[in-house]
Structure formats: C-alpha cells, structure tokens
matplotlib code that plots the C-alpha trace (Angstrom):
import matplotlib.pyplot as plt

x = [94.0, 94.4, 92.0, 89.8, 90.6, 87.7, 88.6, 87.4, 88.8, 86.7, 84.0, 84.5, 84.2, 80.9, 79.0, 80.6, 78.9, 75.3, 75.4, 76.2, 72.8, 71.0, 72.1, 71.3, 68.1, 67.5, 68.8, 66.5, 63.1, 63.1, 65.7, 67.5, 71.3, 72.9, 75.4, 78.5, 79.8, 83.1, 84.5, 88.0, 89.8, 93.0, 96.9, 96.6, 98.3, 96.8, 93.0, 94.1, 94.8, 91.6, 89.2, 90.7, 89.9, 86.4, 85.6, 86.7, 84.8, 81.5, 82.3, 82.7, 79.9, 77.6, 77.3, 77.7, 81.3, 81.5, 84.4, 84.9, 88.5, 88.9, 92.5, 93.4, 92.4, 89.1, 86.6, 83.8, 81.4, 82.1, 82.3, 79.3, 77.6, 79.4, 77.2, 73.9, 74.7, 74.7, 72.2, 69.9, 70.9, 68.7, 71.2, 73.4, 72.3, 75.5, 77.8, 80.8, 83.7, 86.9, 88.2, 90.4, 89.5, 92.4, 92.9, 90.5, 87.5, 85.0, 84.4, 81.2, 79.6, 80.7, 79.2, 76.3, 75.4, 75.2, 71.2, 71.1, 68.9, 72.9, 74.9, 76.4, 79.0, 76.7, 78.4, 75.7, 74.1, 70.9, 72.3, 74.1, 71.0, 68.5, 71.3, 71.7, 68.0, 67.3, 66.0, 66.8, 69.7, 73.1, 75.3, 79.3, 80.7, 83.9, 81.3, 78.5, 81.3, 82.6, 78.9, 78.0, 81.2, 80.2, 76.4, 78.5, 80.2, 77.9, 74.5, 72.8, 74.8, 71.5, 73.1, 76.5, 79.3, 80.8, 83.9, 84.6, 87.6, 87.7, 85.4, 85.3, 82.7, 83.0, 84.3, 83.6, 80.1, 78.6, 80.2, 78.6, 74.9, 74.7, 75.9, 73.6, 70.9, 71.5, 70.9, 74.8, 75.5, 77.7, 80.9, 82.5, 86.2, 89.1, 92.7, 91.6, 89.5, 90.2, 91.5, 91.6, 92.7, 89.9, 86.9, 88.5, 89.0, 85.3, 83.8, 83.2, 83.5, 86.2, 86.1, 89.8, 89.3, 92.1, 94.3, 97.8, 100.2, 99.8, 98.3, 95.9, 98.0, 97.2, 96.8, 93.7, 91.4, 89.3, 89.7, 87.8, 86.1, 86.0, 88.5, 87.5, 90.9, 89.8, 93.3, 95.5, 99.1, 102.5, 105.8, 109.1, 110.3, 113.8, 113.6, 112.9, 115.4, 116.2, 113.4, 110.9, 107.6, 104.4, 101.0, 99.8, 96.4, 96.0, 95.6, 98.9, 97.6, 100.3, 99.5, 95.8, 95.4, 96.3, 93.6, 90.9, 87.9, 88.5, 90.2, 90.5, 94.0, 95.6, 95.9, 92.9, 90.6, 88.2, 89.8, 88.2, 84.8, 84.6, 84.3, 82.2, 79.7, 80.2, 78.8, 75.8, 74.9, 74.9, 72.8, 71.0, 70.1, 69.2, 66.6, 65.1, 65.0, 62.9, 60.7, 61.8, 63.0, 66.1, 68.8, 69.1, 72.1, 73.5, 71.9, 70.8]
y = [0.3, -1.8, -4.8, -4.4, -7.6, -10.2, -11.1, -14.7, -15.5, -12.1, -13.5, -16.9, -15.1, -13.9, -16.7, -18.9, -16.1, -16.4, -20.2, -19.7, -17.7, -19.7, -23.1, -21.1, -19.9, -23.9, -24.9, -21.9, -22.6, -26.4, -28.1, -29.0, -29.2, -29.8, -32.5, -33.0, -36.5, -36.6, -40.1, -40.2, -43.7, -44.1, -41.8, -39.0, -36.0, -33.5, -35.2, -35.6, -31.6, -30.4, -33.2, -31.8, -28.0, -28.8, -30.6, -27.1, -25.0, -27.3, -27.1, -23.4, -23.0, -24.9, -27.7, -31.3, -33.4, -36.7, -38.0, -41.4, -42.6, -46.0, -47.8, -47.9, -50.8, -50.8, -53.0, -51.1, -53.1, -51.7, -48.3, -48.5, -50.6, -46.9, -44.7, -46.6, -45.8, -42.0, -42.4, -43.6, -41.5, -38.5, -36.9, -36.5, -34.3, -33.7, -36.7, -36.0, -38.5, -37.3, -38.0, -39.3, -43.0, -45.4, -47.3, -50.3, -48.2, -47.2, -43.6, -43.4, -46.3, -44.5, -41.0, -42.6, -44.5, -41.2, -40.1, -37.3, -34.7, -35.6, -35.2, -31.7, -32.2, -32.3, -34.9, -37.4, -38.2, -37.1, -33.6, -33.0, -33.9, -31.5, -28.7, -29.3, -28.7, -25.6, -27.5, -27.7, -29.6, -29.8, -27.5, -28.4, -26.3, -24.8, -23.3, -22.0, -20.4, -18.5, -17.6, -16.0, -13.8, -13.0, -11.9, -9.9, -8.3, -7.7, -7.6, -9.1, -11.6, -11.1, -10.7, -10.9, -12.8, -15.4, -18.3, -21.4, -22.6, -26.0, -29.3, -30.6, -32.4, -30.7, -27.2, -26.6, -28.2, -27.4, -23.5, -23.1, -24.1, -22.0, -19.0, -20.3, -20.2, -16.6, -15.6, -15.4, -16.1, -19.4, -20.8, -23.6, -23.6, -26.2, -26.8, -27.8, -24.9, -23.4, -19.6, -20.1, -16.4, -14.8, -16.6, -15.6, -12.0, -11.3, -12.2, -10.2, -13.0, -15.6, -18.2, -20.5, -24.2, -26.4, -26.8, -25.4, -23.0, -19.2, -20.9, -17.7, -14.3, -11.1, -10.1, -12.9, -10.9, -8.4, -4.6, -4.2, -8.3, -10.3, -12.9, -15.8, -17.8, -21.5, -23.1, -24.5, -25.0, -25.2, -24.4, -24.1, -20.3, -20.2, -16.5, -18.3, -20.7, -23.6, -26.1, -23.7, -23.8, -20.8, -21.2, -19.6, -20.2, -20.6, -16.8, -14.7, -12.9, -9.8, -9.2, -9.9, -7.6, -4.7, -4.6, -7.3, -5.0, -7.7, -10.8, -13.7, -14.0, -17.2, -18.2, -16.2, -16.3, -19.1, -21.9, -20.2, -20.5, -24.1, -25.5, -22.3, -23.2, -26.9, -25.9, -23.3, -27.0, -28.9, -26.3, -26.0, -29.8, -30.1, -27.2, -29.2, -32.8, -30.9, -28.9, -25.5, -22.2, -22.6, -20.1, -16.6, -16.3, -19.4, -21.0, -20.9]
z = [186.1, 188.5, 189.6, 193.1, 195.0, 195.7, 199.1, 199.6, 203.1, 203.9, 202.1, 203.4, 207.2, 206.2, 205.0, 208.2, 209.9, 208.3, 209.0, 212.4, 212.9, 211.4, 212.8, 216.3, 215.2, 214.5, 218.1, 219.7, 217.3, 216.4, 218.8, 215.7, 215.6, 211.9, 211.9, 209.2, 208.8, 207.0, 205.8, 205.2, 203.8, 204.2, 205.3, 202.5, 203.7, 202.2, 202.7, 206.7, 206.5, 204.6, 206.6, 210.6, 208.6, 207.9, 212.0, 213.2, 211.2, 211.7, 215.6, 215.4, 213.6, 216.1, 214.2, 215.2, 213.5, 212.9, 211.4, 210.3, 209.2, 207.9, 206.9, 203.6, 202.3, 204.0, 201.7, 199.2, 201.3, 204.5, 203.0, 201.8, 204.8, 206.6, 204.0, 204.7, 208.2, 207.5, 205.4, 208.4, 210.7, 211.5, 213.3, 210.1, 207.7, 205.4, 204.2, 202.4, 200.7, 200.9, 197.5, 196.4, 197.6, 197.3, 193.8, 194.8, 195.5, 192.6, 193.2, 191.2, 193.2, 196.5, 195.5, 193.8, 197.2, 199.4, 199.6, 197.6, 200.0, 202.4, 199.4, 200.4, 197.7, 195.1, 193.2, 193.2, 190.0, 190.8, 191.8, 188.4, 186.7, 188.9, 188.7, 184.7, 184.6, 186.8, 189.6, 193.4, 194.2, 196.4, 194.7, 194.6, 196.9, 194.6, 192.3, 194.9, 196.1, 193.0, 192.0, 195.5, 195.0, 191.2, 192.8, 195.5, 193.1, 190.6, 191.8, 188.9, 186.0, 183.7, 179.8, 180.9, 178.6, 180.7, 179.8, 181.6, 181.3, 182.2, 182.0, 184.9, 186.8, 189.8, 188.7, 184.9, 184.3, 187.1, 187.0, 183.8, 184.9, 187.5, 185.2, 182.8, 185.2, 186.1, 182.9, 181.7, 178.0, 178.6, 176.8, 178.3, 176.8, 177.4, 176.6, 172.9, 172.3, 169.1, 168.9, 173.1, 173.8, 171.2, 173.2, 176.2, 175.5, 174.8, 178.3, 181.3, 183.3, 183.1, 185.6, 185.7, 186.5, 184.5, 186.9, 184.8, 186.4, 185.0, 182.2, 181.4, 180.4, 181.4, 177.7, 177.3, 179.7, 178.6, 179.9, 182.9, 183.3, 186.7, 186.9, 189.7, 189.6, 191.0, 190.3, 193.0, 191.5, 193.8, 191.7, 192.7, 194.0, 194.3, 194.9, 198.4, 198.9, 197.6, 197.7, 198.9, 197.0, 196.4, 195.2, 192.1, 190.6, 186.4, 185.8, 185.8, 188.8, 188.5, 184.5, 185.1, 187.7, 185.5, 183.1, 185.0, 186.9, 189.9, 190.5, 193.2, 194.3, 195.2, 197.8, 199.9, 197.0, 196.2, 198.5, 201.6, 200.3, 199.3, 203.4, 203.8, 201.2, 202.4, 206.3, 203.8, 202.0, 205.4, 207.0, 203.7, 203.5, 207.2, 206.6, 203.8, 205.7, 208.0, 205.9, 207.3, 205.2, 203.9, 205.0, 202.7, 200.3, 201.5, 198.3, 194.9]

ax = plt.figure().add_subplot(projection="3d")
ax.plot(x, y, z, "-o")
ax.set_aspect("equal")
plt.show()
C-alpha cells in the first residue's frame, strides 16, 4: 500500500481562511481587531525569517501585527518591562517571545512573565498545568496543529493507540495530553525506551518529535497507521551538488509511506500548521478576552 499524504500546507491555508472569517466578524459585529505582538531579541537569522513570516500572515488574515526587535544585549529588566507593557495593552491579545533567547536571559522567567491569557505559544506554566488537567488553556501551536490534522483525517480518535516519540515540553508532553483528551491510549516514548521498535509498531497513530533525521524506519510502522512527522532536520544532499542540503523529518518518509495509511511530508506537513495555529490562538485569545464565542474548529 502507499500512504495518503496529509497536506499540511493546504490544511494550514484552510485554518488561516477560518481565522480571517472570524477576524472579519469581530471587526464587523464588535469593532474589535485582534492583535499579535512578537518580541525578537538578537539577530538570529532563522528567527528573523520566522518573525517576518509571522508578521506577514498576521496582517493577511486582518489582524494587527506588532513587532518588537531588541538588541542582543538587551537586559532582562528591559525585556520584562516590555512584556509588562504588552500585558497591559488592550490592543494586544497575543504575545510571543521568539525562542531561543540569548544566554544571559532566563527563558522560563521571561515566558512566565507573559499574561497566561495572552500566551499564544501555550508555554506559560499556568497553561501547561491547565492543559495537563484537561481544563481550558492556550495550547502550544505545533501539537494543536497535529491534533487538527489527526481529527480531520480520522474523525474520532477515541480508543486509538497513539505513540508520541519525544518528551519535550514544546511538543511531546502537550501532544500526549491532547491525545489523552481525545480518548486515545497514549504512550510517550523516547531514545531510552526499551524495545522502541515494538512500542511504535503497536501504534495506530505515531507522532515523531525527537529531532533526529530519519530516526524512525519504515519497518517500525504498523500497517495502515497514521504518521505525523514533527521533525525538521537539514542533512547533506550531495546528489544536489557540492555543499547542498535538504530537509527531512524524523521518519524515513520513503519507507514509511509504503506501509502507513497516512503520513505528513517534510517539508509541507506539520511546519505550515504551526504559524496557522498561532493565528488561531490569537483570535481565540481575543474572543475570550472580550467574552465572545470562540472560533469553531480552531481550538480544543
């Protein structure tokens, strides 16, 4: 069999369309325009590209985009003061501090200084606790995007066996909590899991989020399983010419696609969903802040 491809790029476009519709409704019915503030400290090239992309897509769906670019040697006190200012700004409904931060800044302290209601990354300790206990929270964007695609493909996830490979606070742990919330039987696996191939082979759903290029071979995948590949790894590609590289996931796509029922590609799978869900979280935060109905299909 050959797996069907879960097109994250197309699905993300649909999510952005839903966000734009809800934003237009907020403007027309309530004279409210959601606003997203992104804070970038330093000159990291990858972060700069990502922030520009976020700003562009934010304005395209009709929201206000506020970008704050700070010098690499910005003090912790000055960064925290900016976050306090954004917390108190009624025009700002979502705040995102681009990670990683320079070494002299305490990431945990900075993230936990954001108003949890405006924490559209879902990293604040309060949101982590709310998600873990099944309460309403801001949900991390990448796991939220994965869940949306799984729901779209399967309908109900109830009773399915799911294995999440990776235990990070950003993807692995919140992904497991979301799958539990949809009544999956969930196993969190990682590099030290004994008999890892056997654990993965039992899964109806495999979410790979370890950050190791093509770590999961095709023969680990159960026939007909759904594979969500969160990994984005750059490897050498001599076949493209000297010094050339290409992107691959954590799963051996060529082999896994021969046995899986459905699979996300890399690139073009989970990646586009992350920014789409950031926009979804921002419009959700705006709706909650104003006591209005949350956008259907954009939250959990």
